[in-house]
C-alpha positions in Angstrom: 40.4 -71.2 18.3 38.8 -71.5 21.6 40.0 -72.3 25.0 37.3 -74.1 27.0 38.0 -73.3 30.6 40.5 -75.2 32.9 39.1 -78.9 34.8 40.6 -77.6 37.6 37.6 -75.8 38.1 35.5 -79.2 38.5 37.2 -80.2 41.5 35.1 -79.4 43.9 32.1 -81.4 41.7 34.8 -84.5 41.0 35.4 -84.6 45.3 31.9 -84.5 46.4 31.0 -87.5 44.0 34.2 -89.5 45.2 32.7 -89.0 49.0 28.8 -90.2 47.4 30.6 -92.9 46.0 32.4 -93.6 49.3 36.0 -93.6 47.8 37.1 -91.3 49.8 36.9 -91.2 53.8 37.8 -87.8 55.0 36.2 -84.6 54.0 39.0 -82.4 53.3 39.5 -78.6 54.8 39.1 -76.6 51.3 36.2 -78.6 50.3 33.8 -76.4 52.5 35.3 -73.4 51.7 34.8 -74.1 47.8 31.2 -74.2 49.1 31.0 -71.3 50.7 32.9 -69.1 47.8 32.9 -71.0 44.6 35.3 -70.4 42.1 33.7 -67.9 39.5 33.4 -68.8 35.9 35.7 -67.6 33.0 35.3 -64.6 31.6 36.3 -65.4 28.3 33.3 -66.8 26.4 32.9 -67.8 23.0 32.7 -65.5 19.9 30.0 -67.5 18.7 28.0 -66.9 21.6 27.9 -63.0 20.8 28.2 -63.5 16.7 25.0 -62.3 14.4 26.3 -63.5 11.5 23.5 -65.1 9.0 21.1 -63.9 11.2 20.0 -59.7 10.4 18.0 -59.0 7.8 20.5 -57.5 5.4 23.0 -60.5 6.0 20.4 -63.2 5.0 19.5 -61.3 1.6 23.4 -61.2 1.0 23.8 -64.9 2.0 21.0 -66.2 -0.5 22.5 -64.1 -3.6 25.5 -65.3 -2.4 24.5 -69.1 -2.5 23.0 -69.7 -5.8 24.4 -72.3 -7.2 28.3 -71.2 -7.2 30.8 -73.7 -7.1 33.7 -74.5 -5.1 37.3 -75.6 -6.1 39.3 -78.0 -3.9 43.1 -77.6 -4.3 45.4 -80.2 -4.0 48.8 -80.5 -4.0 50.4 -82.1 -7.1 51.6 -86.0 -7.2 54.6 -86.1 -4.8 54.1 -83.2 -2.7 53.9 -83.7 1.0 52.2 -80.5 2.8 54.6 -79.9 6.5 52.6 -77.3 8.0 49.2 -79.1 7.9 50.4 -82.0 10.4 51.0 -79.7 13.3 48.0 -77.2 12.2 46.2 -78.3 15.5 48.4 -77.3 17.6 48.3 -74.0 17.1 46.4 -71.9 19.7 44.7 -68.2 18.2 43.5 -65.9 20.4 40.1 -65.2 21.4 38.9 -62.4 19.1 35.2 -60.6 18.7 33.1 -61.3 15.3 33.2 -58.5 12.9 30.4 -56.3 13.0 29.7 -54.8 9.3 26.8 -53.1 8.8 24.9 -52.3 5.3 26.3 -48.5 5.3 29.7 -49.8 5.8 29.8 -50.7 2.1 28.2 -47.9 0.9 30.9 -45.5 2.9 33.6 -47.4 1.1 32.7 -47.0 -2.6 31.6 -43.5 -1.9 34.8 -42.2 -0.4 37.3 -44.4 -2.8 34.9 -42.1 -5.4 35.5 -39.0 -3.7 38.6 -39.4 -1.6 39.4 -35.3 -1.2 36.1 -35.4 1.4 37.8 -36.6 4.2 40.2 -34.1 4.3 37.6 -31.6 4.4 37.2 -30.1 8.0 34.1 -31.1 9.8 31.8 -30.1 13.0 32.1 -32.6 15.2 29.4 -30.8 18.1 26.1 -32.1 18.0 24.0 -29.4 18.4 20.5 -31.2 18.8 22.0 -34.5 20.3 19.3 -36.3 18.6 20.1 -39.8 16.6 17.0 -40.3 15.0 17.4 -37.8 12.6 15.1 -37.5 9.3 17.4 -38.5 6.5 14.7 -38.1 3.6 16.2 -35.0 2.5 20.1 -34.2 1.8 20.3 -30.8 2.5 18.6 -29.4 5.9 18.6 -26.2 7.0 22.3 -24.5 7.5 23.9 -27.4 8.7 27.2 -28.7 7.2 27.0 -31.1 4.4 29.7 -33.9 4.7 29.9 -37.5 3.2 28.3 -38.9 5.7 25.0 -37.5 5.0 25.0 -38.7 1.5 25.7 -42.4 2.6 22.8 -41.8 5.0 20.6 -40.6 2.7 21.7 -43.1 0.1 20.7 -45.8 3.0 17.3 -44.0 3.3 16.4 -44.2 -0.4 17.3 -47.9 -0.3 15.3 -48.7 2.2 12.3 -46.8 2.1 11.7 -46.1 -1.7 13.3 -49.8 -2.9 15.7 -48.1 -4.7 18.6 -49.9 -6.1 22.1 -49.6 -4.7 23.4 -48.1 -7.9 20.4 -46.0 -8.8 20.2 -44.4 -5.2 24.0 -43.6 -5.6 23.5 -41.8 -8.5 20.4 -39.7 -7.5 22.6 -38.9 -3.9 25.5 -37.7 -6.1 23.9 -35.7 -8.4 21.9 -33.6 -5.4 25.4 -33.8 -3.5 27.5 -32.1 -6.6 24.5 -29.1 -6.7 25.2 -28.8 -3.1 28.9 -28.3 -3.7 28.8 -25.8 -6.5 26.3 -23.7 -4.9 28.7 -23.7 -2.0 31.7 -22.5 -3.9 29.4 -19.9 -6.0 28.7 -18.5 -2.7 32.3 -18.2 -1.4 33.2 -16.5 -4.8 30.8 -14.1 -4.4 31.5 -13.0 -0.9 34.9 -12.5 -1.6 33.8 -10.2 -4.5 31.8 -8.5 -2.3 34.6 -8.3 0.7 37.2 -7.0 -2.2 34.5 -4.2 -3.7 34.5 -2.5 0.0 38.0 -2.6 0.5 39.1 -5.7 2.3 42.4 -7.5 1.5 42.9 -11.4 1.1 45.4 -12.6 3.4 48.4 -14.8 2.0 47.5 -18.4 2.6 50.6 -19.9 4.9 51.1 -22.9 2.2 51.0 -20.9 -1.0 53.5 -17.6 0.1 54.8 -18.1 3.4 56.2 -21.7 2.9 57.4 -21.3 -0.8 59.5 -18.3 0.2 61.3 -20.6 3.6 61.7 -23.3 1.1 63.6 -21.5 -1.7 65.8 -19.8 1.1 66.4 -23.5 2.3 67.5 -24.6 -1.3 69.5 -21.5 -1.7 71.6 -22.2 1.6 71.7 -25.8 0.4 73.1 -25.1 -2.7 75.8 -22.5 -1.2 76.8 -25.3 1.4 77.1 -27.9 -1.5 79.3 -25.4 -4.1 81.5 -24.7 -0.7 82.1 -28.3 0.1 83.0 -29.1 -3.9 85.0 -26.6 -3.6 87.1 -28.2 -0.8 87.1 -31.2 -2.3 88.8 -29.6 -5.7 91.6 -27.9 -3.3 92.0 -31.1 -1.0 92.7 -32.8 -4.5 95.0 -30.6 -6.2 97.0 -30.3 -2.9 97.2 -34.1 -2.7 98.8 -34.1 -6.6 101.0 -31.4 -6.0 102.3 -32.9 -2.6 102.6 -36.4 -4.6 104.0 -35.0 -7.5 107.3 -33.2 -5.6 107.7 -36.3 -3.5 108.3 -38.0 -6.9 110.9 -35.6 -8.0 112.8 -35.8 -5.0 113.3 -39.3 -5.0 
């Protein structure tokens, strides 16, 4: 809910109208200061001032499809039930929030990373070699640069905009090219590894496969040994207490 600026900012205009109507005789000292240095406007603007909802091309297309005769369901309370919170709804004040910005690529991005979640954990090169923003997305593989999920999304959006392909057809074409590129990268990595071993290179052990497993087994053995000692101490204490109670019963 947008809160309007305070009415105290119109004090100068109101008092000047009172002077013109001869409802006030004396001019206060603060009026001259307000004329020379008027108060600033409110820095808080209505979010609808920046809103572009329904004005962009892709939003108009989606609105036409969404408004194709879909009936709305009006929810009502059963007979005899009274809503308590609705009577005080006008007292609630909401903070000013900017409008949600939605781009056509966002939907494509959600679909791609939902089907390929492991692409998010793949390391990426975030450095921009050229700094140019107007790249050519007509081809998925361009030179020796790294292919990421963002390239797939951009290429799919290019096919949908330039060639008029549907979202499903563009996704199928782009993912088929993407799988071929990933398969070629895996084959090249395997061939490079085999060539290195043929020339006498020794592959280093991965820290997450050998070293950490050894550390985990060592900690497991330590924990098992400590648990066994505690169990033996507990049994010894139980046996000692039973002997003490038995001896006390015999003497009594």
